[in-house]
N, C-alpha and C positions, 0 to 999 in steps of 0.2 A: 733900017725905015722900021720893017719890023717887027726888029729887036726893039724897039722905045716904044712902039704903039702894046703890042703883047706886056710892055715894066711897066707903064701906064696905065692900063688894063688891070695887073693884075692888083695894081698900088690900087683904085680905086675897087677893085669888091675888100683889099684886107680892110678901108676905111669903114665899106657900109657893111662885116663882116662888126668889123669893131665896136661903130657905131648902135649896133642890131643889138649885141653885148649888153652896151652899156644902158640903152634902153632897156631889154630887159632884167636887168641887175636893181634902175630906181624905179620900176615900175614894178618888183617884189619886195624892195624897201618901202613904196609907197604903201602898201598892201600890207605890210605886216605896222606901219606906223598905226594906221586906219584900224585894225586888227586891236590892238594893245588899245586904245583910243577909245575902242566900242567895248573894250573888256572891261575898262574904269569908270566908265559910267557906268555902265550898270551894276560892276559892284557897288559903286557910291548913291545910287537908285536902291539896289537890295537893302545896303546896311542904312539908309533914311528911312524906308517907308519901316523895317522894324523897330527901329528904333518908336519912329511911331506906331507902328501899332504897340509894342511895350506902354509906352504912356497912357494910348488909351485905353489898354486894360487894367492898367492898373489903376485908374481916373474912375472908370468904371467899376471897379472894383471897392475902391474905396467910398465910391457912395452909396454902391449899397450897402457897406458895413456899419455907415453911418445911418442909412436908413433903420435899420434894423436896430441897431440902438438907443435909436430917439423912438420905436416900436415897444422897446422895452420898458424903456424906459418911464413912457404915456401909462405902460401895464399897473408897473409901479406906484402912479402918483393917484391913476384912479381907482376905486373901490371896483371888481365886477360889476357889480349889478348896471353900473352906470352908462358901463361898453357893451353897445347895442351887439349879442351875438351874432354874425354873419354867417354863421355856418348852419342855422339850422333856419328855412325855407319853408313858406305854408304848398302847403301841393294842392291844389285844385283842383 
């Protein structure tokens, strides 16, 4: 009788040990999956941010260039005496 009890006890311990190992392996796999998803999400967000930032910079650059061209055209069309000189200010 003690022999059967000992075998049952060993079998239960082996099952518990196998279950614990399987659970630890699943936990490690879930952690790796979570890490991969987090990294992929971070990379996607970073790429989208960089793209939007470049588009914004390009738009601002284009607007500044157009403003400069408009000022140059205005200077060429209007004689200098009709353009108020903003650099000279009265000192009081």
